[in-house]
C-alpha positions as a printed Julia matrix, in Angstrom:
375×3 Matrix{Float64}:
  72.72  125.47   98.8
  75.3   127.13   96.48
  75.03  126.53   93.13
  78.44  125.13   91.27
  78.71  124.0    87.8
  81.69  122.43   85.88
  81.99  120.97   82.34
  81.24  117.73   80.58
  84.9   117.72   80.45
  85.51  118.32   83.57
  83.23  116.1    84.89
  84.56  113.07   82.41
  88.27  113.83   84.08
  86.95  113.74   87.7
  85.34  110.5    86.94
  88.21  108.94   85.19
  90.43  109.95   88.26
  87.68  108.71   90.61
  87.58  105.29   88.54
  91.72  104.86   88.53
  91.73  105.83   92.52
  93.15  102.99   94.47
  92.34  100.66   91.38
  95.32  100.99   89.54
  97.68  100.52   92.76
  95.68   97.61   94.21
  94.32   95.96   91.23
  90.89   94.38   90.17
  89.78   91.13   88.63
  91.98   88.63   90.56
  90.18   85.91   91.13
  90.3    85.08   87.63
  94.28   85.19   87.23
  95.79   85.46   83.93
  92.22   86.22   82.73
  91.33   89.28   85.11
  91.73   91.54   82.01
  88.7    89.39   80.57
  86.79   89.9    83.95
  87.56   93.81   83.65
  86.17   94.04   80.05
  83.03   92.14   81.03
  82.68   94.55   83.82
  82.69   97.24   81.78
  80.2    95.83   79.71
  78.1    95.42   82.3
  78.95   99.14   83.85
  77.25  100.16   80.59
  73.29   99.54   81.1
  73.79  100.62   84.63
  75.83  103.89   83.8
  72.84  104.47   81.58
  70.53  103.94   84.62
  72.11  106.41   86.15
  72.55  108.97   83.76
  68.37  108.63   82.94
  67.73  109.46   86.65
  69.58  112.69   86.39
  68.39  113.38   83.09
  64.67  113.34   84.46
  65.8   115.69   86.68
  68.24  118.2    85.53
  70.06  120.58   87.94
  69.39  118.12   90.67
  71.44  115.74   92.49
  70.69  112.19   93.85
  69.21  113.22   97.15
  67.15  116.44   95.81
  65.65  113.88   93.51
  65.16  111.44   96.02
  63.02  113.64   98.66
  61.23  115.65   95.64
  59.64  111.6    94.85
  59.67  109.48   97.58
  58.65  112.68  100.08
  60.88  114.19  103.16
  60.75  110.72  105.38
  61.24  108.14  102.9
  63.69  110.37  100.8
  65.71  111.65  103.74
  65.75  107.53  104.91
  67.34  106.77  101.25
  69.4   109.49  101.2
  70.61  108.56  104.58
  71.73  105.08  103.06
  73.81  106.6   100.05
  75.35  109.16  102.6
  76.76  106.13  104.61
  77.73  104.75  101.12
  80.14  107.47  100.08
  81.22  107.8   103.48
  82.18  104.37  103.78
  84.01  104.11  100.23
  85.74  107.55  101.25
  86.98  106.17  104.68
  88.3   102.4   102.98
  89.98  104.53  100.25
  91.57  106.69  102.88
  93.24  103.74  104.93
  93.7   101.7   101.21
  96.45  104.94  100.94
  97.34  104.36  104.55
  98.5   100.81  104.24
 100.26  101.44  101.13
 102.41  104.49  102.27
 103.1   102.08  105.75
 103.72   98.52  103.97
 105.95   99.93  101.11
 107.78  103.16  102.66
 107.16  104.48  105.92
 106.86  100.72  108.05
 108.05  102.04  111.27
 104.86  104.89  111.36
 102.05  104.6   112.91
  99.23  104.11  110.52
  97.24  106.98  111.85
  99.86  109.21  110.86
  99.2   109.07  107.3
  95.55  108.83  107.03
  95.51  111.96  109.29
  97.75  113.99  106.82
  95.78  113.01  103.47
  92.46  113.14  104.97
  93.51  116.61  106.61
  94.16  117.53  102.98
  90.67  115.73  101.28
  88.79  118.05  104.06
  90.33  120.98  102.58
  89.58  120.04   98.96
  85.94  119.47   99.92
  85.46  122.44  101.42
  86.73  123.92   98.22
  83.76  122.77   96.47
  83.58  120.4    93.41
  84.39  122.94   90.82
  88.15  123.27   92.62
  88.37  119.51   92.63
  87.07  119.38   89.07
  89.89  121.71   87.84
  92.56  119.83   90.23
  91.32  117.07   88.26
  92.43  118.38   85.03
  96.01  118.8    85.7
  96.03  115.78   87.6
  95.06  113.47   84.94
  97.64  115.12   82.45
 100.44  113.86   85.29
  98.9   110.16   85.65
  98.34  109.25   82.01
 102.25  111.03   81.91
 103.39  108.27   84.26
 101.39  105.84   83.14
 102.27  105.64   80.0
 105.98  106.29   80.68
 106.57  103.64   82.77
 104.28  101.26   80.48
 107.04  102.07   77.71
 109.95  101.24   80.24
 108.48   97.69   81.11
 108.17   96.64   77.76
 111.91   94.55   78.8
 109.96   92.97   81.54
 106.95   91.98   79.96
 106.43   88.33   78.84
 103.21   87.34   76.86
 103.68   83.72   77.94
 102.26   85.09   81.16
  98.76   85.71   79.46
  98.56   82.53   77.85
  96.91   80.09   77.76
  93.91   82.24   77.36
  91.15   80.8    79.35
  93.33   78.29   80.26
  91.22   77.1    83.15
  88.05   77.9    81.64
  85.47   80.29   80.73
  83.59   80.25   84.13
  87.19   80.65   85.77
  88.05   83.93   83.29
  84.75   85.56   84.62
  85.05   84.86   88.38
  86.28   88.46   88.78
  83.39   89.96   86.62
  81.52   90.67   90.06
  84.42   92.37   92.09
  85.64   94.37   89.19
  82.65   95.66   88.28
  81.43   96.84   91.9
  85.67   98.11   92.32
  85.73  100.58   90.88
  83.12  101.09   88.43
  79.98  100.82   90.13
  81.01  102.84   93.13
  80.86  106.27   90.48
  77.17  105.9    91.93
  78.7   108.46   94.07
  78.61  111.17   91.36
  74.71  111.06   91.11
  75.3   112.66   94.56
  77.27  115.72   93.14
  76.26  115.94   89.94
  73.83  118.78   89.84
  76.92  120.88   89.29
  76.83  119.64   85.34
  75.52  122.44   83.24
  73.08  120.76   80.36
  70.89  118.39   81.25
  72.0   115.45   78.71
  75.54  115.71   80.12
  74.97  112.7    82.65
  75.03  110.7    79.55
  78.27  112.22   77.91
  80.37  111.75   80.98
  79.42  108.83   82.42
  80.08  106.44   79.1
  82.37  108.55   78.31
  84.51  108.39   81.07
  83.74  104.39   82.11
  85.12  103.76   77.89
  88.84  105.83   78.92
  89.26  104.6    82.49
  88.26  101.25   80.87
  90.89  100.99   78.39
  93.29  102.21   80.83
  92.4    99.83   83.6
  92.43   96.67   81.25
  96.01   98.1    79.82
  97.59   98.2    83.33
  96.07   94.72   84.55
  97.31   93.17   81.34
 100.97   94.91   82.18
 101.09   94.1    85.47
 100.48   90.19   84.29
 102.79   90.23   81.61
 105.69   91.43   83.99
 104.68   90.03   86.91
 103.17   86.49   86.4
  99.86   85.42   87.51
 101.62   83.56   90.51
 103.35   86.86   91.75
 100.29   89.06   91.05
  98.29   86.58   93.39
 101.14   86.67   96.01
 101.57   90.67   96.35
  99.08   93.25   97.83
 100.0    96.23   95.41
 101.12   94.46   91.72
 101.4    97.88   89.72
 104.13   98.81   92.59
 105.79   95.43   92.21
 105.33   95.78   88.22
 107.16   99.02   88.48
 110.11   97.82   90.82
 111.71   95.76   87.8
 112.39   98.82   86.04
 115.53   98.75   85.69
 117.15  100.35   82.23
 120.91  100.0    81.86
 121.37   99.9    85.86
 120.37  104.11   85.3
 116.77  103.78   85.19
 115.54  102.21   88.62
 113.93  102.35   91.86
 110.74  104.05   89.92
 108.02  102.78   92.31
 107.63  106.63   93.37
 105.52  107.05   90.36
 103.05  104.49   91.53
 102.8   106.47   94.85
 102.37  109.56   92.54
  99.59  108.35   91.12
  97.95  106.94   94.09
  98.06  110.04   96.05
  96.67  111.79   93.12
  93.8   109.72   92.21
  92.97  108.53   95.72
  92.81  112.39   96.74
  90.19  113.29   94.03
  88.06  109.58   94.93
  88.47  110.62   98.88
  87.05  113.86   97.89
  84.24  113.26   96.01
  83.03  110.61   98.7
  83.5   113.18  101.5
  81.75  115.7    99.25
  78.67  113.27   98.49
  78.41  112.24  101.85
  78.59  115.75  103.2
  75.59  116.85  100.91
  73.34  114.0   102.07
  73.92  114.68  105.57
  73.38  118.43  104.86
  70.26  117.7   102.86
  68.62  115.17  105.53
  69.76  117.79  108.27
  68.46  120.99  106.14
  71.6   122.79  106.11
  71.51  125.24  103.19
  75.52  125.16  102.72
  77.3   121.56  103.16
  80.37  123.13  103.75
  79.79  123.9   107.44
  79.77  119.65  107.53
  82.71  119.06  105.63
  85.34  119.07  108.96
  83.1   117.11  111.36
  82.08  114.14  108.74
  85.51  114.43  107.27
  87.35  113.7   110.92
  84.21  110.73  111.35
  85.83  109.59  108.11
  89.63  109.56  108.99
  88.27  108.09  112.0
  86.34  105.3   110.67
  89.56  104.47  108.52
  91.71  103.91  111.42
  89.49  101.42  112.99
  88.16   99.62  109.74
  90.7    96.57  109.4
  93.28   95.06  111.7
  95.78   94.51  109.29
  96.46   94.9   105.56
  95.27   91.04  105.13
  91.74   91.94  106.47
  91.54   94.78  104.64
  91.99   92.8   101.27
  90.11   90.36  102.23
  87.0    92.75  102.89
  87.84   94.12   99.44
  87.55   91.38   97.39
  85.54   89.06   98.95
  82.93   90.65  100.76
  82.6    94.74   98.56
  81.34   92.92   96.15
  78.13   91.54   97.92
  77.97   94.85  100.08
  78.34   97.48   97.38
  76.07   95.83   94.51
  72.61   96.63   96.68
  74.03  100.42   96.64
  75.17  100.67   92.93
  72.57   98.36   91.4
  69.72   97.6    93.1
  68.46  100.35   94.86
  69.27  102.54   91.62
  67.32  100.27   89.75
  64.58  100.35   92.36
  64.59  104.07   92.17
  64.58  104.42   88.17
  62.08  101.86   87.92
  59.31  104.22   90.24
  60.65  107.35   88.71
  60.14  106.11   85.11
  56.48  104.81   85.98
  55.55  108.35   87.95
  56.5   109.9    84.93
  54.5   108.04   82.74
  51.5   108.36   84.7
  52.61  112.32   84.73
  52.53  111.93   80.66
  49.26  110.36   80.57
  47.73  112.67   83.19
  49.25  115.62   81.03
  49.59  114.72   77.73
  49.92  118.3    76.49
  52.8   118.18   78.28
  55.01  115.43   77.33
  56.95  117.35   75.08
  58.59  120.16   76.81
  58.2   118.41   80.55
  61.06  116.0    80.88
  61.2   116.55   84.73
  62.48  120.08   84.08
  59.57  121.39   86.71
  60.96  118.73   89.75
């Protein structure tokens, strides 16, 4: 397959945009109500060892993605079988985010428009992005992140007059268990979804880049997600947060500076458009690369269009309405995604570590120079 390369900084920015994805608009950790920011912080702490595990797997076999590692260590049959599972996860996640975007556009801007219209338009844009390759998407992420961060800071400042600290009080007023009730959902959405990057990070230039990219992106994006959640709670209050589908959109809609600066909700749409685009493209890239690996294609690009159109079709039929979408996101997704994000990677990691130790014992003189790079 084509050898594409991206820098560590590009990888970090792309992962930050991915984590933002639909999380900034849909919110996360809502089960904890006013203490959802505590759940998100706990989820970030939970994600640290998981990210170190992802990085360790990639570091054992520098220059290879998850699909190549699986086939190399589990054989063609089992390697391809596990690769299909991860390809499905990336494909399904991309379809879910695409539907998130469709529901957002239909419910806040174009209620009379058929759902299929925004899904097809955005889906075709993402197919183009996946065909362009990870290097192009990494460069787009650099520019998109500047726009997104500018808007986040700007509307954070404009929201200050509407903030009420009392909406955060009392901290853990409903008990410690309630405050942590959203940890699993906050971890699986959005932090655990970065498992998808293991499927495309053969493009990193340096052997240990995965550690730097994963940990830096987690900390920086985590700070922003916590800030957005705190802002939304302070502006809307926990009761309103529970009642609305898109809390960031509702919070920004309250900006009104001297009857001059108002109706600024378009900014939320821009954030969703840019970050959602990166997230869907990365998912489509991962799914396509996995299928290409299983089928033995040398260039994944020939599969981008058919798999992208299948993603559009799945996105359209996933849910009956927005209520079902949110029920799935917060009640089913955490238990569905956790095996893909933690259990399977942990089993793979343990197997690779045992195999590496056996190899080192068999070839003790190669331990210092051979860290899996021969794989």
